N, C-alpha and C positions, 0 to 999 in steps of 0.2 A: 548085086550091089544096088541096082536101080530100085529094087523093091524096098531095101532098107532106107534109102534116101527119101523115097516117097512116104514111107511110114513115119519117119521122123518129121518130115515136113508137115504132114497132116496132123500129127499129134500136137506140134507147136501151133499150128493154125487153129486147132480146136481149143487149145488153152487160150490163145489170143481172143478168140470169139467169146469164150466164157468170161474172160476178164472184161472185155468191152461191154458185154451184157450186164455184168455186175456193176460197172461204173454208171451205165445208163439207169439202172435200177436205183442206185444211190442218188443220182442227180434228181430223178423224179421225186423221190421221197423228201429230199431237202427242199425242193420247190413247194411241195404240198405242205410241209411244216411251216415254211415262211408265210405262205398264204393263210394258213390257219391262224398263226400268231397275229398277222396283220388284221385279219377279220375280227379276232377276239380282243384286240387292243382296247384297253379301257374297261373291259368286262371281267376284271380279276375277281376272284372269289372274295367276298367281304363277309366277315363274320359280324354278327350283332354285338353291340357293346356289352361287356360283362357287367352284370348287376352285382356290384360289390356289397350291397346290403343284404343279399341273400345268404342266410346262415348255412345253406346246404352246399356251398361251393367247396370243392375239394382242397385238401392241403397239397401244396405243390412243393417239391424239393428240387432245387437246381444245384447240380454238382459241377464245379469248375475245376478240372484238373490242370495243374500248371507244373512246369519244370523249367527253371532258368529263363523265365519270361521277363527279363529286366525292363524292356521298353514298353511292354503292353500290359503288364500285370495290373497297374493302377487303373488304367482305362477299362479293362475288362471288369474289374470289381465294381467300378463306378456304374458301368452300364447295367450290370446284373442288379445292383442295389436300386437302380432307378425303375425297375419293373413296376408297372401299375397293377398291383395286386395287394389285397389286404395283408398287412404285415403279420397278423395273427395266423394267417393261413399259408405263409410263405417261409420256407426254410432254404437258406443259401449255405452251401458247403464249399469252402475253398480248399481244395486238396493240393497242397503245395509240397513237392519233394525236391525243392531247389537246393543246389549246392553252392550257389553264388550269393551276391548281396541282394538279390531280388527277394530272398526270404524275409529280410528286414522290412523292405518296402511293403510286401504283402501283409506282414503283421501289423504295421502302422495303419495301413488302409482298412484292414478288417476291424481294428480297434476303433478307428474313426467312425465307421458305419455302425458298429455295435453301440456306440454312444448316441448315435442319431436315432437308434431304435430300429 
């Protein structure tokens, strides 16, 4: 009986030690990541401005899937329509499968932006 108790005790002790080591490992990596972010603050990757007069820029298609997005549909469409990209090279597809009244809002907003060009 004593052998069984000691075996169970040492198994749980080993599990506890492994768990503690994994927590220490996690804490060390979190601190390293915090220091790396603090060191690199303000050094975000910045891309050069896009030369919109270049005739070789690619055609870009933006697809916006929506389903019953009554409260955000208009804002999403407005944000996508405000992209700073030549309109001749930008395609925006609003994919709306709504079953509520947001379908009408989306249709109105899309027709508004189509009139704007």
